[in-house]
C-alpha positions as CSV (number, residue, x, y, z in Angstrom):
1,M,0.0,0.0,0.0
2,E,2.8,2.4,0.9
3,A,4.5,1.8,-2.4
4,E,1.3,2.6,-4.3
5,K,0.9,5.9,-2.3
6,I,4.5,6.9,-3.2
7,S,4.0,6.0,-6.9
8,D,0.8,8.0,-7.0
9,F,2.5,11.0,-5.2
10,L,5.4,11.0,-7.7
11,A,2.9,10.7,-10.6
12,D,1.0,13.7,-9.2
13,Q,4.2,15.8,-8.8
14,L,5.2,14.8,-12.3
15,Q,2.0,16.4,-13.7
16,Q,2.6,19.6,-11.7
17,A,6.2,20.0,-12.6
18,P,7.5,22.3,-15.3
19,P,8.5,20.4,-18.5
20,Q,12.2,20.9,-17.8
21,L,11.9,19.1,-14.5
22,Q,9.6,16.2,-15.4
23,A,12.4,13.8,-16.3
24,A,13.7,14.1,-12.8
25,F,10.6,12.5,-11.3
26,L,11.0,9.5,-13.6
27,T,14.5,9.2,-12.4
28,F,13.4,9.4,-8.7
29,E,10.8,6.6,-9.2
30,D,13.4,4.4,-11.0
31,Y,16.0,4.8,-8.3
32,W,13.3,4.3,-5.6
33,E,12.0,1.1,-7.0
34,R,15.5,-0.3,-7.4
35,K,16.4,0.9,-3.9
36,L,19.4,2.8,-5.2
37,W,19.5,5.1,-2.2
38,H,22.8,6.8,-2.8
39,Q,21.9,7.7,-6.4
40,L,18.4,8.8,-5.4
41,T,19.8,11.1,-2.7
42,N,22.2,12.8,-5.1
43,A,19.5,13.2,-7.7
44,L,17.2,14.8,-5.1
45,I,20.0,17.2,-4.0
46,D,20.6,18.3,-7.6
47,F,16.9,18.7,-8.1
48,F,16.4,20.8,-4.9
49,R,19.3,23.1,-5.9
50,L,17.3,24.1,-9.1
51,P,15.4,27.4,-8.5
52,E,12.4,25.9,-10.4
53,S,12.0,23.1,-7.8
54,A,11.1,25.5,-5.0
55,P,7.3,24.9,-4.9
56,Q,7.8,21.1,-4.8
57,R,10.6,20.8,-2.2
58,L,8.4,20.7,0.9
59,P,5.8,18.2,-0.5
60,I,8.6,15.9,-1.8
61,F,10.4,16.0,1.5
62,K,7.3,15.3,3.6
63,S,5.7,12.7,1.4
64,F,8.6,11.1,-0.3
65,I,12.0,11.6,1.4
66,L,10.8,10.9,4.9
67,S,9.6,7.4,3.7
68,F,13.2,6.3,3.3
69,A,15.0,8.8,5.5
70,D,16.8,6.1,7.6
71,K,18.3,4.4,4.6
72,I,20.3,7.4,3.3
73,N,23.3,9.4,4.5
74,Q,22.0,11.5,7.4
75,L,24.1,14.6,6.6
76,K,22.6,14.6,3.1
77,F,19.1,14.0,4.6
78,V,19.6,17.1,6.7
79,S,20.8,19.0,3.7
80,L,17.6,18.1,1.9
81,G,15.6,19.2,4.9
82,L,17.4,22.6,5.1
83,M,16.7,23.3,1.4
84,A,13.1,22.3,1.9
85,S,12.7,24.6,4.9
86,T,13.4,27.6,2.8
87,E,9.8,27.1,1.4
88,C,8.1,27.3,4.7
89,S,5.6,30.2,4.9
90,D,7.2,32.0,7.8
91,D,9.9,31.6,10.5
92,Q,7.5,30.0,13.0
93,E,6.7,27.2,10.6
94,R,10.3,26.9,9.7
95,L,11.3,26.6,13.3
96,A,8.8,23.8,13.9
97,F,10.0,22.0,10.7
98,L,13.7,22.3,11.6
99,T,13.2,21.3,15.2
100,S,11.5,18.1,14.1
101,L,14.3,17.5,11.6
102,A,17.0,18.0,14.3
103,D,15.1,15.7,16.7
104,R,14.9,13.0,14.1
105,V,18.7,12.8,13.7
106,N,19.5,13.3,17.4
107,K,21.0,9.8,17.8
108,S,24.4,8.7,19.1
109,E,25.6,7.7,15.6
110,T,24.4,10.8,13.8
111,Q,25.5,13.6,16.1
112,D,27.2,15.4,13.2
113,A,23.9,15.6,11.4
114,Y,22.3,16.7,14.6
115,V,24.7,19.7,14.9
116,Y,24.1,20.5,11.2
117,A,20.4,20.7,11.8
118,L,20.5,22.3,15.2
119,A,22.7,25.2,13.9
120,D,19.9,26.1,11.5
121,V,17.4,25.9,14.4
122,A,19.5,28.5,16.2
123,S,19.6,30.6,13.1
124,V,15.8,30.8,12.9
125,K,15.7,31.6,16.7
126,L,18.0,34.5,16.0
127,R,15.7,35.9,13.4
128,L,12.8,35.6,15.9
129,Q,14.9,37.5,18.4
130,N,15.1,34.5,20.7
131,L,18.8,35.1,21.6
132,E,18.7,32.9,24.7
133,G,17.3,30.0,22.9
134,A,19.8,30.4,20.1
135,Q,22.6,30.6,22.6
136,K,21.6,27.3,24.2
137,D,21.4,25.5,20.9
138,L,24.8,26.9,19.9
139,E,26.3,25.8,23.2
140,T,25.0,22.3,22.5
141,C,26.5,22.3,19.1
142,Q,29.9,23.5,20.5
143,K,29.9,20.7,23.1
144,T,29.1,18.1,20.6
145,L,31.7,19.3,18.1
146,D,34.3,19.2,20.8
147,T,33.8,15.4,21.1
148,F,34.7,14.8,17.4
149,D,38.1,14.1,16.1
150,S,37.0,15.2,12.7
151,V,33.8,16.3,11.1
152,E,32.6,17.3,7.6
153,T,33.5,20.9,6.7
154,V,29.9,21.7,6.0
155,V,29.0,21.1,9.6
156,H,31.7,23.4,10.9
157,A,30.7,26.0,8.3
158,S,27.1,25.9,9.4
159,F,28.0,26.3,13.1
160,Y,30.5,29.1,12.6
161,K,28.1,31.0,10.4
162,V,25.3,31.0,13.0
163,N,27.7,31.5,15.9
164,A,29.1,34.6,14.1
165,D,25.5,35.9,13.5
166,Y,24.8,35.4,17.2
167,Y,27.8,37.4,18.4
168,H,27.0,40.1,15.8
169,A,23.5,40.4,17.3
170,K,25.1,40.7,20.8
171,E,27.7,43.2,19.5
172,E,30.5,41.1,20.8
173,F,32.9,42.2,18.1
174,A,36.0,40.1,18.8
175,A,34.0,36.8,19.0
176,Y,32.1,37.8,15.9
177,Y,35.3,38.5,14.1
178,K,36.8,35.2,15.1
179,N,33.8,33.1,14.1
180,A,33.2,34.9,10.9
181,L,36.7,34.3,9.7
182,L,36.4,30.6,10.7
183,Y,33.2,30.4,8.7
184,L,35.0,31.9,5.7
185,A,37.8,29.4,6.1
186,C,35.3,26.5,5.7
187,I,33.8,27.6,2.4
188,N,34.7,28.7,-1.1
189,L,33.8,32.4,-1.6
190,E,32.3,31.5,-5.0
191,D,29.7,29.5,-3.1
192,I,28.1,32.6,-1.6
193,T,26.4,35.4,-3.4
194,E,28.1,38.8,-4.1
195,P,25.7,40.7,-1.8
196,E,26.6,38.3,1.0
197,R,30.3,38.7,0.4
198,V,30.0,42.5,0.5
199,S,27.9,42.3,3.7
200,R,30.3,40.0,5.5
201,A,33.3,42.0,4.4
202,Y,31.6,45.2,5.7
203,N,30.6,43.7,9.0
204,L,34.1,42.1,9.5
205,S,35.7,45.5,8.8
206,V,33.5,47.3,11.3
207,A,34.1,44.6,14.0
208,A,37.9,44.8,13.5
209,L,37.8,48.6,13.9
210,V,35.5,48.9,17.0
211,S,36.8,45.8,18.9
212,D,38.8,46.8,22.0
213,S,40.9,43.6,21.7
214,I,41.7,43.4,18.0
215,Y,44.7,45.5,17.1
216,N,46.2,43.3,14.5
217,F,43.8,42.4,11.7
218,G,46.3,41.0,9.2
219,E,44.2,37.9,8.6
220,L,41.4,40.1,7.3
221,L,43.7,42.3,5.2
222,L,45.0,39.2,3.5
223,H,41.6,37.6,2.9
224,P,40.1,38.0,-0.6
225,I,36.7,38.7,1.1
226,L,37.9,42.3,1.6
227,D,38.2,42.8,-2.2
228,S,34.4,42.5,-2.3
229,L,34.3,46.2,-1.1
230,T,36.5,47.5,-3.8
231,E,33.8,48.3,-6.4
232,T,31.2,49.4,-3.9
233,P,30.4,52.6,-2.0
234,H,32.0,51.0,1.0
235,N,35.5,51.0,-0.5
236,W,36.5,53.8,2.0
237,L,36.1,51.2,4.8
238,R,38.7,49.0,3.1
239,D,41.1,52.0,2.8
240,L,40.5,52.8,6.5
241,L,41.5,49.3,7.5
242,F,44.8,49.6,5.7
243,A,45.4,53.1,7.1
244,F,45.0,51.6,10.6
245,N,47.4,48.8,9.8
246,R,50.1,51.2,8.8
247,G,49.3,53.8,11.5
248,D,48.7,56.5,8.8
249,L,47.1,59.4,10.6
250,T,47.1,61.6,7.5
251,A,45.0,59.0,5.6
252,Y,42.8,58.6,8.7
253,D,42.1,62.3,8.7
254,V,41.1,62.1,5.0
255,L,38.8,59.1,5.5
256,A,37.3,60.1,8.9
257,G,34.5,62.0,7.3
258,N,33.0,58.6,6.2
259,I,32.7,57.4,9.8
260,T,29.3,59.1,10.1
261,K,28.0,56.5,7.5
262,N,28.1,53.8,10.2
263,K,26.4,54.2,13.5
264,L,28.8,51.9,15.4
265,L,31.9,53.7,14.0
266,E,30.4,57.0,14.9
267,Q,29.7,55.8,18.5
268,H,33.4,54.7,18.8
269,R,34.9,57.8,17.1
270,I,37.1,58.7,20.1
271,F,38.2,55.1,20.6
272,L,39.1,54.9,16.9
273,Y,41.4,57.8,17.2
274,Q,43.0,56.3,20.3
275,K,43.4,53.0,18.4
276,I,45.1,54.5,15.3
277,S,47.3,56.5,17.6
278,L,48.5,53.2,19.1
279,S,49.0,51.9,15.6
280,A,51.0,55.1,14.7
281,L,53.2,54.4,17.8
282,T,53.9,50.8,16.9
283,E,54.6,51.8,13.3
284,M,57.1,54.4,14.6
285,V,58.9,51.8,16.6
286,F,58.8,49.3,13.8
287,R,60.5,51.7,11.4
288,R,63.5,52.2,13.8
289,P,66.3,49.7,14.0
290,P,66.5,47.7,17.2
291,H,69.5,49.7,18.6
292,D,67.6,53.0,18.2
293,R,64.3,52.4,20.1
294,N,64.7,54.7,23.0
295,L,61.9,57.2,22.1
296,T,61.5,60.5,23.8
297,F,58.0,61.6,24.7
298,N,58.4,64.6,22.4
299,A,59.3,62.5,19.4
300,I,56.3,60.2,20.1
301,S,54.1,63.2,20.4
302,S,55.3,64.6,17.1
303,E,54.8,61.3,15.2
304,T,51.4,60.3,16.8
305,K,49.9,63.8,17.2
306,V,49.1,62.9,20.8
307,K,49.4,65.6,23.4
308,P,52.7,65.5,25.3
309,D,50.9,65.0,28.7
310,E,49.1,61.9,27.2
311,I,52.1,60.1,25.8
312,E,52.9,58.2,29.0
313,H,49.3,56.8,29.0
314,L,49.6,55.9,25.3
315,V,52.8,53.9,25.8
316,M,51.4,52.2,28.9
317,K,48.3,51.2,26.9
318,A,50.5,49.8,24.2
319,L,52.6,47.8,26.7
320,S,49.5,46.5,28.5
321,L,47.9,45.3,25.2
322,G,51.1,43.5,24.3
323,L,51.7,45.7,21.2
324,L,55.1,46.7,22.6
325,R,57.5,45.4,25.2
326,G,59.9,47.6,27.1
327,S,59.8,50.2,29.9
328,I,59.2,53.8,30.6
329,D,61.7,56.3,32.2
330,Q,59.3,58.8,33.6
331,V,62.0,61.2,34.8
332,A,63.8,61.4,31.5
333,G,60.6,61.2,29.5
334,V,61.8,58.2,27.4
335,A,60.1,55.0,26.4
336,Q,62.7,52.2,26.0
337,I,61.2,49.6,23.6
338,N,62.8,46.3,22.8
339,W,60.0,44.5,20.9
340,V,57.1,45.3,18.7
341,Q,54.2,43.0,17.7
342,P,54.5,41.6,14.2
343,K,51.9,42.6,11.7
344,V,51.0,42.4,8.0
345,L,53.0,44.8,5.9
346,D,52.0,46.8,2.8
347,M,54.4,47.5,0.0
348,K,55.6,50.8,1.5
349,Q,56.3,49.1,4.8
350,I,58.1,46.3,3.0
351,E,60.3,48.9,1.2
352,G,61.1,50.4,4.6
353,M,62.2,47.0,5.9
354,R,64.3,46.5,2.7
355,N,66.1,49.7,3.3
356,R,66.8,48.8,6.9
357,L,68.2,45.4,5.8
358,K,70.5,47.3,3.3
359,E,71.6,49.6,6.1
360,W,72.3,46.6,8.3
361,D,74.3,44.8,5.6
362,A,76.3,48.0,5.0
363,G,77.0,48.2,8.7
364,V,78.2,44.6,8.9
365,N,80.5,45.2,5.9
366,Q,81.9,48.3,7.5
367,L,82.5,46.5,10.8
368,G,84.2,43.7,8.9
369,H,86.6,46.1,7.1
370,W,87.3,47.9,10.4
371,I,88.2,44.5,12.1
372,E,90.3,43.6,9.2
373,G,92.2,46.9,9.3
374,V,93.0,47.0,13.0
375,G,93.8,43.3,13.3
376,K,96.4,43.1,10.5
377,D,99.2,42.0,12.8
378,V,96.9,39.4,14.5
379,W,95.9,37.9,11.1
380,A,99.5,37.9,9.9
381,A,100.6,36.0,13.1
């Protein structure tokens, strides 16, 4: 009887399908009758990815796929469910559908599929402003993932994506930045739409700038996601990131007028100036050779445009954040620096390092000639 119902269902869906999709239903029925579950699963995934299949995804999932759900790969089963859920009428219906899907795969042997489904449950709860419920689901996902030695990349990508969205909603910028980059590491950029690439690059840039714990965003500067901003009205944000990286106060002054375009940046305007002042300080130290890093407060004030009476606080801040290592001579008004945090270099900074290496090489040669000259008698002996 069950077989007859499924055959009748497929025949009905065949009649409703557009001409270009009708052959797919004949394939489904053939694979189903021959119990070729792997081939049937892949054929269904290809079918669900077609935009024209949208109206038929939910009926096919509920009336056809669920009949053999236990016989197929559970990660692919969840993938089919996630694609079908996009056709739910609203988020409440989608939440009920995905919760049922997650419960179905919540078994000891299919915990990876459970995390995959539960992450989307958390995503819907985020859209419904249920942050507490989303947090609990994400904590469950994290605990489960920690028990795995390895897991499919798609599962990690799903978790990091929703985790990033959660921290973005909570305005926890450092956590958002970390999880958003982990998500991007799990996917191919070509797999997401151009608007999403621009949105993620924009949000990552803002998070990097306003976070009070991110002072080195080299990973973002090197990531191709940032190029998504180049041909958009947000290109100034990309330029601002590079200005921060090289401590370029002149460029900052030019770009600062754009800060009003973003509410978060505007709220953190004072902090942003303090942050680029720190970057200017570290860049000043970086440009100097190791034997010439005793910096007077007056020299620092001149380079960073920070008032002389605020220099000590600026240096102490840099030391406490681990951007620099050294000490302060308050009486002499000198900062003695012996280490600066490494960071990504642009071409101008690389050229500066090249010149320093040339100076070092010339110094070594000069020392060698001097030793050779004063030690002639020793060498002869």
